[in-house]
PDB file with SEQRES, HELIX, SHEET and CRYST1 records, atoms N, CA, C and O in Angstrom:
SEQRES   1 A   53  MET LYS ASP LEU SER ASP MET ARG ILE HIS GLY LEU PRO          
SEQRES   2 A   53  VAL GLU ILE GLY GLU ALA VAL TRP GLY GLU LEU SER ILE          
SEQRES   3 A   53  TRP GLU SER PHE ALA LYS TRP THR ILE ASP LYS GLN ILE          
SEQRES   4 A   53  VAL GLY SER VAL ASP GLY ILE ALA ALA GLN MET ILE VAL          
SEQRES   5 A   53  ARG                                                          
HELIX    1 AA1 LEU A    4  LEU A   24  1                                  21    
HELIX    2 AA2 SER A   29  VAL A   52  1                                  24    
CRYST1    1.000    1.000    1.000  90.00  90.00  90.00 P 1           1          
ATOM      1  N   MET A   1      46.057 111.074  47.156  1.00  0.00           N  
ATOM      2  CA  MET A   1      46.367 112.149  48.081  1.00  0.00           C  
ATOM      3  C   MET A   1      46.778 113.395  47.291  1.00  0.00           C  
ATOM      4  O   MET A   1      47.533 113.311  46.322  1.00  0.00           O  
ATOM      5  N   LYS A   2      46.283 114.516  47.712  1.00  0.00           N  
ATOM      6  CA  LYS A   2      46.588 115.769  47.017  1.00  0.00           C  
ATOM      7  C   LYS A   2      47.942 116.304  47.481  1.00  0.00           C  
ATOM      8  O   LYS A   2      48.317 116.169  48.645  1.00  0.00           O  
ATOM      9  N   ASP A   3      48.654 116.908  46.551  1.00  0.00           N  
ATOM     10  CA  ASP A   3      49.888 117.553  46.965  1.00  0.00           C  
ATOM     11  C   ASP A   3      49.602 119.017  47.298  1.00  0.00           C  
ATOM     12  O   ASP A   3      48.477 119.493  47.141  1.00  0.00           O  
ATOM     13  N   LEU A   4      50.614 119.707  47.750  1.00  0.00           N  
ATOM     14  CA  LEU A   4      50.443 121.082  48.218  1.00  0.00           C  
ATOM     15  C   LEU A   4      49.915 122.007  47.130  1.00  0.00           C  
ATOM     16  O   LEU A   4      49.089 122.875  47.412  1.00  0.00           O  
ATOM     17  N   SER A   5      50.376 121.840  45.891  1.00  0.00           N  
ATOM     18  CA  SER A   5      49.918 122.721  44.812  1.00  0.00           C  
ATOM     19  C   SER A   5      48.436 122.502  44.516  1.00  0.00           C  
ATOM     20  O   SER A   5      47.728 123.458  44.200  1.00  0.00           O  
ATOM     21  N   ASP A   6      47.951 121.254  44.613  1.00  0.00           N  
ATOM     22  CA  ASP A   6      46.521 120.993  44.417  1.00  0.00           C  
ATOM     23  C   ASP A   6      45.691 121.679  45.492  1.00  0.00           C  
ATOM     24  O   ASP A   6      44.647 122.262  45.200  1.00  0.00           O  
ATOM     25  N   MET A   7      46.152 121.609  46.729  1.00  0.00           N  
ATOM     26  CA  MET A   7      45.411 122.250  47.818  1.00  0.00           C  
ATOM     27  C   MET A   7      45.387 123.762  47.626  1.00  0.00           C  
ATOM     28  O   MET A   7      44.382 124.410  47.921  1.00  0.00           O  
ATOM     29  N   ARG A   8      46.473 124.318  47.140  1.00  0.00           N  
ATOM     30  CA  ARG A   8      46.548 125.765  46.890  1.00  0.00           C  
ATOM     31  C   ARG A   8      45.549 126.158  45.809  1.00  0.00           C  
ATOM     32  O   ARG A   8      44.878 127.183  45.930  1.00  0.00           O  
ATOM     33  N   ILE A   9      45.445 125.359  44.765  1.00  0.00           N  
ATOM     34  CA  ILE A   9      44.505 125.653  43.684  1.00  0.00           C  
ATOM     35  C   ILE A   9      43.077 125.625  44.205  1.00  0.00           C  
ATOM     36  O   ILE A   9      42.268 126.473  43.830  1.00  0.00           O  
ATOM     37  N   HIS A  10      42.757 124.673  45.056  1.00  0.00           N  
ATOM     38  CA  HIS A  10      41.407 124.593  45.609  1.00  0.00           C  
ATOM     39  C   HIS A  10      41.116 125.777  46.530  1.00  0.00           C  
ATOM     40  O   HIS A  10      39.962 126.183  46.668  1.00  0.00           O  
ATOM     41  N   GLY A  11      42.148 126.331  47.157  1.00  0.00           N  
ATOM     42  CA  GLY A  11      41.960 127.463  48.056  1.00  0.00           C  
ATOM     43  C   GLY A  11      41.803 128.791  47.338  1.00  0.00           C  
ATOM     44  O   GLY A  11      41.257 129.735  47.909  1.00  0.00           O  
ATOM     45  N   LEU A  12      42.270 128.888  46.097  1.00  0.00           N  
ATOM     46  CA  LEU A  12      42.203 130.154  45.363  1.00  0.00           C  
ATOM     47  C   LEU A  12      40.779 130.675  45.185  1.00  0.00           C  
ATOM     48  O   LEU A  12      40.541 131.856  45.437  1.00  0.00           O  
ATOM     49  N   PRO A  13      39.817 129.842  44.760  1.00  0.00           N  
ATOM     50  CA  PRO A  13      38.460 130.368  44.621  1.00  0.00           C  
ATOM     51  C   PRO A  13      37.906 130.923  45.928  1.00  0.00           C  
ATOM     52  O   PRO A  13      37.181 131.918  45.928  1.00  0.00           O  
ATOM     53  N   VAL A  14      38.243 130.288  47.026  1.00  0.00           N  
ATOM     54  CA  VAL A  14      37.772 130.760  48.326  1.00  0.00           C  
ATOM     55  C   VAL A  14      38.379 132.122  48.643  1.00  0.00           C  
ATOM     56  O   VAL A  14      37.672 133.036  49.064  1.00  0.00           O  
ATOM     57  N   GLU A  15      39.676 132.257  48.443  1.00  0.00           N  
ATOM     58  CA  GLU A  15      40.346 133.528  48.720  1.00  0.00           C  
ATOM     59  C   GLU A  15      39.791 134.653  47.857  1.00  0.00           C  
ATOM     60  O   GLU A  15      39.510 135.744  48.354  1.00  0.00           O  
ATOM     61  N   ILE A  16      39.636 134.388  46.574  1.00  0.00           N  
ATOM     62  CA  ILE A  16      39.122 135.415  45.665  1.00  0.00           C  
ATOM     63  C   ILE A  16      37.683 135.753  46.022  1.00  0.00           C  
ATOM     64  O   ILE A  16      37.305 136.924  46.037  1.00  0.00           O  
ATOM     65  N   GLY A  17      36.883 134.741  46.308  1.00  0.00           N  
ATOM     66  CA  GLY A  17      35.492 134.972  46.690  1.00  0.00           C  
ATOM     67  C   GLY A  17      35.370 135.817  47.940  1.00  0.00           C  
ATOM     68  O   GLY A  17      34.518 136.703  48.008  1.00  0.00           O  
ATOM     69  N   GLU A  18      36.214 135.556  48.933  1.00  0.00           N  
ATOM     70  CA  GLU A  18      36.182 136.342  50.163  1.00  0.00           C  
ATOM     71  C   GLU A  18      36.568 137.793  49.897  1.00  0.00           C  
ATOM     72  O   GLU A  18      35.956 138.708  50.448  1.00  0.00           O  
ATOM     73  N   ALA A  19      37.573 138.007  49.062  1.00  0.00           N  
ATOM     74  CA  ALA A  19      37.997 139.370  48.737  1.00  0.00           C  
ATOM     75  C   ALA A  19      36.900 140.124  47.997  1.00  0.00           C  
ATOM     76  O   ALA A  19      36.625 141.288  48.289  1.00  0.00           O  
ATOM     77  N   VAL A  20      36.280 139.452  47.042  1.00  0.00           N  
ATOM     78  CA  VAL A  20      35.208 140.086  46.270  1.00  0.00           C  
ATOM     79  C   VAL A  20      34.010 140.369  47.163  1.00  0.00           C  
ATOM     80  O   VAL A  20      33.418 141.445  47.080  1.00  0.00           O  
ATOM     81  N   TRP A  21      33.646 139.421  48.013  1.00  0.00           N  
ATOM     82  CA  TRP A  21      32.491 139.616  48.891  1.00  0.00           C  
ATOM     83  C   TRP A  21      32.714 140.819  49.807  1.00  0.00           C  
ATOM     84  O   TRP A  21      31.778 141.570  50.083  1.00  0.00           O  
ATOM     85  N   GLY A  22      33.940 141.002  50.275  1.00  0.00           N  
ATOM     86  CA  GLY A  22      34.247 142.161  51.106  1.00  0.00           C  
ATOM     87  C   GLY A  22      34.011 143.468  50.364  1.00  0.00           C  
ATOM     88  O   GLY A  22      33.518 144.436  50.943  1.00  0.00           O  
ATOM     89  N   GLU A  23      34.361 143.494  49.094  1.00  0.00           N  
ATOM     90  CA  GLU A  23      34.141 144.693  48.284  1.00  0.00           C  
ATOM     91  C   GLU A  23      32.664 144.904  47.967  1.00  0.00           C  
ATOM     92  O   GLU A  23      32.191 146.040  47.935  1.00  0.00           O  
ATOM     93  N   LEU A  24      31.936 143.816  47.734  1.00  0.00           N  
ATOM     94  CA  LEU A  24      30.536 143.923  47.328  1.00  0.00           C  
ATOM     95  C   LEU A  24      29.574 144.066  48.495  1.00  0.00           C  
ATOM     96  O   LEU A  24      28.387 144.312  48.281  1.00  0.00           O  
ATOM     97  N   SER A  25      30.048 143.918  49.709  1.00  0.00           N  
ATOM     98  CA  SER A  25      29.153 143.897  50.863  1.00  0.00           C  
ATOM     99  C   SER A  25      28.360 145.191  51.036  1.00  0.00           C  
ATOM    100  O   SER A  25      27.316 145.186  51.689  1.00  0.00           O  
ATOM    101  N   ILE A  26      28.829 146.281  50.472  1.00  0.00           N  
ATOM    102  CA  ILE A  26      28.101 147.545  50.610  1.00  0.00           C  
ATOM    103  C   ILE A  26      27.123 147.785  49.459  1.00  0.00           C  
ATOM    104  O   ILE A  26      26.373 148.761  49.477  1.00  0.00           O  
ATOM    105  N   TRP A  27      27.127 146.906  48.465  1.00  0.00           N  
ATOM    106  CA  TRP A  27      26.239 147.062  47.315  1.00  0.00           C  
ATOM    107  C   TRP A  27      24.823 146.628  47.660  1.00  0.00           C  
ATOM    108  O   TRP A  27      24.592 145.942  48.656  1.00  0.00           O  
ATOM    109  N   GLU A  28      23.886 147.036  46.826  1.00  0.00           N  
ATOM    110  CA  GLU A  28      22.504 146.577  46.957  1.00  0.00           C  
ATOM    111  C   GLU A  28      22.443 145.071  46.738  1.00  0.00           C  
ATOM    112  O   GLU A  28      23.290 144.508  46.044  1.00  0.00           O  
ATOM    113  N   SER A  29      21.453 144.425  47.322  1.00  0.00           N  
ATOM    114  CA  SER A  29      21.360 142.955  47.292  1.00  0.00           C  
ATOM    115  C   SER A  29      21.382 142.372  45.887  1.00  0.00           C  
ATOM    116  O   SER A  29      22.128 141.428  45.628  1.00  0.00           O  
ATOM    117  N   PHE A  30      20.576 142.916  44.971  1.00  0.00           N  
ATOM    118  CA  PHE A  30      20.497 142.329  43.630  1.00  0.00           C  
ATOM    119  C   PHE A  30      21.833 142.429  42.910  1.00  0.00           C  
ATOM    120  O   PHE A  30      22.295 141.455  42.318  1.00  0.00           O  
ATOM    121  N   ALA A  31      22.452 143.599  42.958  1.00  0.00           N  
ATOM    122  CA  ALA A  31      23.745 143.786  42.288  1.00  0.00           C  
ATOM    123  C   ALA A  31      24.796 142.868  42.900  1.00  0.00           C  
ATOM    124  O   ALA A  31      25.588 142.253  42.185  1.00  0.00           O  
ATOM    125  N   LYS A  32      24.797 142.781  44.216  1.00  0.00           N  
ATOM    126  CA  LYS A  32      25.761 141.940  44.912  1.00  0.00           C  
ATOM    127  C   LYS A  32      25.587 140.477  44.504  1.00  0.00           C  
ATOM    128  O   LYS A  32      26.570 139.793  44.218  1.00  0.00           O  
ATOM    129  N   TRP A  33      24.358 139.999  44.476  1.00  0.00           N  
ATOM    130  CA  TRP A  33      24.072 138.608  44.130  1.00  0.00           C  
ATOM    131  C   TRP A  33      24.466 138.321  42.680  1.00  0.00           C  
ATOM    132  O   TRP A  33      25.064 137.285  42.389  1.00  0.00           O  
ATOM    133  N   THR A  34      24.130 139.235  41.778  1.00  0.00           N  
ATOM    134  CA  THR A  34      24.414 139.035  40.355  1.00  0.00           C  
ATOM    135  C   THR A  34      25.915 138.988  40.085  1.00  0.00           C  
ATOM    136  O   THR A  34      26.401 138.070  39.423  1.00  0.00           O  
ATOM    137  N   ILE A  35      26.635 139.956  40.584  1.00  0.00           N  
ATOM    138  CA  ILE A  35      28.080 140.018  40.360  1.00  0.00           C  
ATOM    139  C   ILE A  35      28.780 138.850  41.049  1.00  0.00           C  
ATOM    140  O   ILE A  35      29.675 138.231  40.472  1.00  0.00           O  
ATOM    141  N   ASP A  36      28.376 138.553  42.271  1.00  0.00           N  
ATOM    142  CA  ASP A  36      29.002 137.464  43.013  1.00  0.00           C  
ATOM    143  C   ASP A  36      28.833 136.137  42.282  1.00  0.00           C  
ATOM    144  O   ASP A  36      29.768 135.339  42.217  1.00  0.00           O  
ATOM    145  N   LYS A  37      27.657 135.901  41.738  1.00  0.00           N  
ATOM    146  CA  LYS A  37      27.402 134.652  41.011  1.00  0.00           C  
ATOM    147  C   LYS A  37      28.311 134.550  39.784  1.00  0.00           C  
ATOM    148  O   LYS A  37      28.837 133.475  39.495  1.00  0.00           O  
ATOM    149  N   GLN A  38      28.496 135.643  39.070  1.00  0.00           N  
ATOM    150  CA  GLN A  38      29.360 135.638  37.888  1.00  0.00           C  
ATOM    151  C   GLN A  38      30.818 135.387  38.267  1.00  0.00           C  
ATOM    152  O   GLN A  38      31.521 134.631  37.597  1.00  0.00           O  
ATOM    153  N   ILE A  39      31.257 136.019  39.331  1.00  0.00           N  
ATOM    154  CA  ILE A  39      32.649 135.872  39.752  1.00  0.00           C  
ATOM    155  C   ILE A  39      32.921 134.457  40.249  1.00  0.00           C  
ATOM    156  O   ILE A  39      33.963 133.880  39.939  1.00  0.00           O  
ATOM    157  N   VAL A  40      31.994 133.899  41.013  1.00  0.00           N  
ATOM    158  CA  VAL A  40      32.172 132.530  41.496  1.00  0.00           C  
ATOM    159  C   VAL A  40      32.294 131.568  40.320  1.00  0.00           C  
ATOM    160  O   VAL A  40      33.150 130.684  40.332  1.00  0.00           O  
ATOM    161  N   GLY A  41      31.453 131.730  39.312  1.00  0.00           N  
ATOM    162  CA  GLY A  41      31.538 130.870  38.132  1.00  0.00           C  
ATOM    163  C   GLY A  41      32.863 131.019  37.413  1.00  0.00           C  
ATOM    164  O   GLY A  41      33.452 130.030  36.978  1.00  0.00           O  
ATOM    165  N   SER A  42      33.333 132.246  37.286  1.00  0.00           N  
ATOM    166  CA  SER A  42      34.612 132.498  36.608  1.00  0.00           C  
ATOM    167  C   SER A  42      35.782 131.904  37.373  1.00  0.00           C  
ATOM    168  O   SER A  42      36.650 131.251  36.793  1.00  0.00           O  
ATOM    169  N   VAL A  43      35.800 132.131  38.664  1.00  0.00           N  
ATOM    170  CA  VAL A  43      36.900 131.636  39.487  1.00  0.00           C  
ATOM    171  C   VAL A  43      36.910 130.109  39.520  1.00  0.00           C  
ATOM    172  O   VAL A  43      37.975 129.494  39.466  1.00  0.00           O  
ATOM    173  N   ASP A  44      35.744 129.503  39.607  1.00  0.00           N  
ATOM    174  CA  ASP A  44      35.676 128.040  39.572  1.00  0.00           C  
ATOM    175  C   ASP A  44      36.218 127.504  38.252  1.00  0.00           C  
ATOM    176  O   ASP A  44      36.905 126.483  38.227  1.00  0.00           O  
ATOM    177  N   GLY A  45      35.909 128.195  37.152  1.00  0.00           N  
ATOM    178  CA  GLY A  45      36.424 127.786  35.845  1.00  0.00           C  
ATOM    179  C   GLY A  45      37.937 127.894  35.768  1.00  0.00           C  
ATOM    180  O   GLY A  45      38.599 127.018  35.213  1.00  0.00           O  
ATOM    181  N   ILE A  46      38.479 128.959  36.320  1.00  0.00           N  
ATOM    182  CA  ILE A  46      39.934 129.142  36.334  1.00  0.00           C  
ATOM    183  C   ILE A  46      40.594 128.046  37.162  1.00  0.00           C  
ATOM    184  O   ILE A  46      41.590 127.458  36.741  1.00  0.00           O  
ATOM    185  N   ALA A  47      40.043 127.777  38.331  1.00  0.00           N  
ATOM    186  CA  ALA A  47      40.612 126.731  39.188  1.00  0.00           C  
ATOM    187  C   ALA A  47      40.554 125.373  38.499  1.00  0.00           C  
ATOM    188  O   ALA A  47      41.498 124.589  38.593  1.00  0.00           O  
ATOM    189  N   ALA A  48      39.459 125.093  37.812  1.00  0.00           N  
ATOM    190  CA  ALA A  48      39.331 123.815  37.106  1.00  0.00           C  
ATOM    191  C   ALA A  48      40.396 123.688  36.023  1.00  0.00           C  
ATOM    192  O   ALA A  48      40.963 122.611  35.836  1.00  0.00           O  
ATOM    193  N   GLN A  49      40.670 124.772  35.311  1.00  0.00           N  
ATOM    194  CA  GLN A  49      41.706 124.744  34.275  1.00  0.00           C  
ATOM    195  C   GLN A  49      43.094 124.544  34.882  1.00  0.00           C  
ATOM    196  O   GLN A  49      43.938 123.865  34.296  1.00  0.00           O  
ATOM    197  N   MET A  50      43.328 125.130  36.045  1.00  0.00           N  
ATOM    198  CA  MET A  50      44.624 124.974  36.701  1.00  0.00           C  
ATOM    199  C   MET A  50      44.831 123.533  37.157  1.00  0.00           C  
ATOM    200  O   MET A  50      45.951 123.023  37.110  1.00  0.00           O  
ATOM    201  N   ILE A  51      43.767 122.880  37.594  1.00  0.00           N  
ATOM    202  CA  ILE A  51      43.867 121.496  38.055  1.00  0.00           C  
ATOM    203  C   ILE A  51      44.158 120.572  36.882  1.00  0.00           C  
ATOM    204  O   ILE A  51      44.928 119.620  37.012  1.00  0.00           O  
ATOM    205  N   VAL A  52      43.542 120.850  35.736  1.00  0.00           N  
ATOM    206  CA  VAL A  52      43.717 120.004  34.556  1.00  0.00           C  
ATOM    207  C   VAL A  52      45.160 120.046  34.070  1.00  0.00           C  
ATOM    208  O   VAL A  52      45.696 119.033  33.620  1.00  0.00           O  
ATOM    209  N   ARG A  53      45.780 121.197  34.159  1.00  0.00           N  
ATOM    210  CA  ARG A  53      47.156 121.342  33.649  1.00  0.00           C  
ATOM    211  C   ARG A  53      48.081 120.740  34.587  1.00  0.00           C  
ATOM    212  O   ARG A  53      49.290 120.749  34.354  1.00  0.00           O  
TER     213      ARG A  53                                                      
END                                                                             
């Protein structure tokens, strides 16, 4: 069973992704897709490191 801090860590990528998507929504499709993909990868990596510690 996950504790509260684990659930918070899993929620961080979603929160960051939603904030970034809101900012990128006015960009052209290619730029939006490229930047969004990079950010999702970065945020997932950060969350994975937080879970390991």
